[in-house]
DRENPA-243860 format. One record per residue (C-alpha): residue in three letters; x, y, z. Coordinates in steps of 0.1 Angstrom, whole numbers, plus 5000, padded with zeros to 4 digits. Last residue first. Example, Ala and Ser with C-alpha at 12.3 -4.5 7.8 and 13.67 -1.06 7.14 Angstrom:
% DRENPA-243860
PT, residu, x, y, z
PT, SER, 5137, 4989, 5071
PT, ALA, 5123, 4955, 5078
% end
This chain:
% DRENPA-243860
PT, residu, x, y, z
PT, SER, 7087, 3497, 5834
PT, LEU, 7115, 3474, 5822
PT, GLY, 7141, 3464, 5847
PT, ALA, 7131, 3428, 5850
PT, GLU, 7134, 3423, 5812
PT, GLY, 7172, 3424, 5814
PT, ASN, 7178, 3387, 5814
PT, VAL, 7144, 3371, 5819
PT, LEU, 7155, 3335, 5818
PT, GLU, 7187, 3338, 5837
PT, HIS, 7171, 3360, 5864
PT, VAL, 7144, 3334, 5869
PT, TRP, 7169, 3305, 5873
PT, ASP, 7189, 3325, 5899
PT, VAL, 7160, 3340, 5919
PT, SER, 7168, 3378, 5918
PT, PRO, 7137, 3384, 5896
PT, ASP, 7114, 3376, 5926
PT, VAL, 7084, 3357, 5913
PT, ARG, 7053, 3378, 5906
PT, TYR, 7034, 3349, 5890
PT, LYS, 7017, 3369, 5863
PT, ASP, 7041, 3398, 5858
PT, LEU, 7075, 3384, 5867
PT, LEU, 7073, 3347, 5858
PT, PHE, 7047, 3349, 5831
PT, ALA, 7053, 3381, 5812
PT, ALA, 7090, 3378, 5821
PT, ALA, 7094, 3344, 5804
PT, ALA, 7076, 3357, 5773
PT, ALA, 7096, 3388, 5771
PT, ARG, 7129, 3369, 5774
PT, ALA, 7117, 3344, 5747
PT, ALA, 7105, 3372, 5724
PT, ASP, 7138, 3390, 5725
PT, ALA, 7156, 3357, 5717
PT, GLU, 7132, 3352, 5688
PT, SER, 7143, 3386, 5675
PT, GLY, 7126, 3420, 5679
PT, ARG, 7106, 3445, 5659
PT, HIS, 7077, 3433, 5639
PT, PRO, 7069, 3434, 5602
PT, GLY, 7033, 3428, 5589
PT, ALA, 7004, 3411, 5606
PT, ASP, 7016, 3375, 5610
PT, PRO, 7028, 3378, 5646
PT, PRO, 7050, 3349, 5659
PT, LEU, 7032, 3321, 5679
PT, TRP, 7055, 3312, 5707
PT, ILE, 7060, 3285, 5732
PT, LEU, 7076, 3280, 5767
PT, ALA, 7077, 3242, 5773
PT, VAL, 7072, 3228, 5808
PT, ASP, 7096, 3216, 5835
PT, ARG, 7079, 3218, 5869
PT, THR, 7083, 3242, 5898
PT, ASP, 7079, 3243, 5936
PT, LEU, 7079, 3279, 5949
PT, GLY, 7059, 3273, 5981
PT, ASP, 7022, 3272, 5990
PT, VAL, 7019, 3307, 6005
PT, PRO, 7044, 3328, 5985
PT, TRP, 7036, 3304, 5955
PT, ARG, 7000, 3314, 5952
PT, TRP, 7007, 3332, 5919
PT, GLY, 7010, 3298, 5902
PT, HIS, 7011, 3268, 5926
PT, ILE, 7032, 3247, 5903
PT, PRO, 7055, 3275, 5894
PT, GLU, 7064, 3268, 5857
PT, ARG, 7100, 3262, 5847
PT, TYR, 7117, 3270, 5813
PT, PRO, 7150, 3256, 5802
PT, VAL, 7151, 3277, 5770
PT, ASP, 7150, 3267, 5733
PT, PHE, 7117, 3285, 5727
PT, VAL, 7091, 3261, 5711
PT, ARG, 7073, 3273, 5680
PT, TRP, 7036, 3276, 5673
PT, GLY, 7023, 3272, 5637
PT, HIS, 6989, 3256, 5644
PT, ARG, 6999, 3220, 5640
PT, HIS, 7028, 3226, 5663
PT, PHE, 7004, 3237, 5691
PT, ILE, 6986, 3203, 5692
PT, PRO, 7019, 3184, 5688
PT, LEU, 7032, 3203, 5719
PT, LYS, 7007, 3188, 5743
PT, TYR, 7031, 3161, 5757
PT, ARG, 7055, 3189, 5765
PT, PRO, 7032, 3205, 5791
PT, THR, 7024, 3240, 5780
PT, GLU, 7033, 3276, 5787
PT, ALA, 7021, 3303, 5763
PT, VAL, 7032, 3331, 5741
PT, CYS, 7014, 3352, 5714
PT, GLY, 7033, 3376, 5691
PT, LEU, 7062, 3400, 5694
PT, GLY, 7042, 3432, 5689
PT, PRO, 7018, 3436, 5660
PT, GLU, 7010, 3473, 5665
PT, GLY, 6980, 3493, 5678
PT, ALA, 6983, 3478, 5712
PT, ASP, 6948, 3466, 5720
PT, ALA, 6937, 3458, 5685
PT, GLU, 6971, 3444, 5677
PT, TYR, 6969, 3421, 5707
PT, GLN, 6934, 3409, 5699
PT, ARG, 6945, 3401, 5663
PT, LEU, 6973, 3378, 5677
PT, SER, 6948, 3363, 5702
PT, ASP, 6928, 3351, 5672
PT, HIS, 6953, 3324, 5665
PT, LEU, 6944, 3304, 5696
PT, PHE, 6906, 3305, 5689
PT, TRP, 6910, 3296, 5653
PT, GLY, 6934, 3268, 5662
PT, GLY, 6908, 3254, 5686
PT, ILE, 6879, 3259, 5663
PT, GLY, 6896, 3240, 5635
PT, VAL, 6903, 3261, 5604
PT, GLY, 6883, 3256, 5572
PT, GLY, 6868, 3291, 5574
PT, VAL, 6857, 3284, 5609
PT, THR, 6857, 3247, 5618
PT, ILE, 6838, 3226, 5643
PT, SER, 6854, 3192, 5651
PT, ARG, 6865, 3204, 5686
PT, ALA, 6830, 3211, 5698
PT, THR, 6821, 3178, 5715
PT, PRO, 6856, 3177, 5732
PT, GLU, 6848, 3211, 5749
PT, VAL, 6874, 3237, 5740
PT, ALA, 6901, 3249, 5765
PT, LEU, 6924, 3279, 5768
PT, PHE, 6945, 3290, 5798
PT, HIS, 6972, 3316, 5803
PT, ILE, 6976, 3329, 5768
PT, PRO, 7003, 3356, 5770
PT, ALA, 7000, 3383, 5743
PT, VAL, 7035, 3399, 5739
PT, ARG, 7049, 3435, 5738
PT, ARG, 7066, 3431, 5771
PT, ARG, 7053, 3463, 5786
PT, LEU, 7020, 3462, 5766
PT, ASN, 7011, 3428, 5779
PT, THR, 6978, 3419, 5761
PT, ASP, 6962, 3392, 5782
PT, ALA, 6946, 3358, 5773
PT, LEU, 6923, 3338, 5794
PT, SER, 6904, 3316, 5770
PT, TYR, 6871, 3297, 5771
PT, GLY, 6852, 3269, 5755
PT, VAL, 6819, 3253, 5746
PT, PRO, 6792, 3274, 5764
PT, GLU, 6758, 3269, 5748
PT, GLY, 6740, 3298, 5730
PT, ASP, 6743, 3284, 5695
PT, ARG, 6779, 3277, 5701
PT, THR, 6794, 3297, 5730
PT, LEU, 6830, 3309, 5737
PT, LEU, 6838, 3327, 5769
PT, TRP, 6868, 3351, 5765
PT, GLN, 6884, 3365, 5796
PT, HIS, 6907, 3394, 5785
PT, ALA, 6931, 3414, 5806
PT, VAL, 6948, 3445, 5792
PT, LEU, 6981, 3449, 5810
PT, HIS, 7006, 3477, 5813
PT, ASP, 6987, 3495, 5842
PT, ARG, 6955, 3475, 5845
PT, ARG, 6930, 3478, 5817
PT, SER, 6903, 3451, 5820
PT, PRO, 6886, 3468, 5849
PT, ARG, 6876, 3443, 5876
PT, ALA, 6843, 3425, 5881
PT, ALA, 6850, 3395, 5859
PT, ASP, 6885, 3395, 5873
PT, ASP, 6874, 3383, 5907
PT, LEU, 6854, 3353, 5893
PT, ILE, 6883, 3343, 5870
PT, GLU, 6907, 3347, 5899
PT, ASP, 6887, 3322, 5919
PT, ALA, 6890, 3297, 5891
PT, ALA, 6927, 3302, 5888
PT, PHE, 6935, 3283, 5921
PT, LEU, 6920, 3252, 5905
PT, HIS, 6951, 3246, 5884
PT, ASP, 6955, 3208, 5886
PT, PRO, 6918, 3203, 5878
PT, PHE, 6924, 3222, 5845
PT, ALA, 6896, 3215, 5820
PT, LEU, 6868, 3207, 5845
PT, ARG, 6877, 3235, 5869
PT, HIS, 6881, 3259, 5840
PT, LEU, 6847, 3252, 5825
PT, SER, 6831, 3259, 5860
PT, ALA, 6850, 3292, 5862
PT, MET, 6837, 3302, 5828
PT, VAL, 6801, 3294, 5838
PT, GLU, 6807, 3312, 5871
PT, ALA, 6817, 3343, 5851
PT, LEU, 6788, 3342, 5827
PT, ASP, 6764, 3363, 5849
PT, ALA, 6791, 3389, 5850
PT, HIS, 6785, 3396, 5813
PT, CYS, 6802, 3430, 5816
PT, GLY, 6816, 3439, 5851
PT, ASP, 6848, 3451, 5834
PT, VAL, 6857, 3415, 5824
PT, VAL, 6839, 3385, 5808
PT, ASP, 6847, 3392, 5772
PT, TYR, 6819, 3373, 5754
PT, LEU, 6827, 3354, 5721
PT, ALA, 6798, 3340, 5701
PT, LEU, 6798, 3311, 5676
PT, THR, 6767, 3306, 5655
PT, SER, 6761, 3272, 5639
PT, GLY, 6761, 3270, 5601
PT, ASP, 6784, 3240, 5598
PT, ASP, 6813, 3262, 5586
PT, ALA, 6810, 3284, 5617
PT, ILE, 6792, 3317, 5616
PT, VAL, 6810, 3343, 5638
PT, GLU, 6796, 3366, 5665
PT, LEU, 6814, 3391, 5687
PT, PRO, 6793, 3396, 5718
PT, PRO, 6768, 3425, 5721
PT, GLY, 6778, 3457, 5739
PT, ALA, 6792, 3462, 5774
PT, SER, 6828, 3455, 5762
PT, PRO, 6825, 3434, 5729
PT, SER, 6864, 3433, 5728
PT, SER, 6879, 3430, 5694
PT, MET, 6886, 3394, 5687
% end
């Protein structure tokens, strides 16, 4: 998934002969597709509607932001939108957090090189991280309700053995309150050669990427401090 920037989208031919195209809706590029992506998000994640406004805002912002490289991938099949992914490269933590990903039910049977489109879409974030950072890093990370774990297990993801909690209101918690819910923090290790760091390193980096960098929760909060353990001081 190297970023198409202002140029043409990345195109791949699916096993059924259809054309899949990926548009990175950031940097003011493909701004006409931002509302399409926001609409897909509202349908896929009705309990995370606060993120739709950020999709629209991010479409006009630079993708490179201090230690983050933000990506908003819109997936089309023969010109029709069928999915999207919000996946950053976090250079400070050396992980690629996937914040949201969804594929329309009618497109889920599509394969690319024998791999289901959802797994192909998920796994490609590893290559995006390496393209941005120039090294494999610690892999992709995500938060997910535990009932969805079988989907990720099929594609090689592992569950970190930590008591992770997601702020229900996301980055709006200072206004709406720091209510949380128990979810799984998961990991797809890199497959492009050796990488530095253990699973424990990856777990701390993953927790920090979400709780400190995305949600901006105070690292002195007891349960947050326990999860990030040393990552808070990284700059």
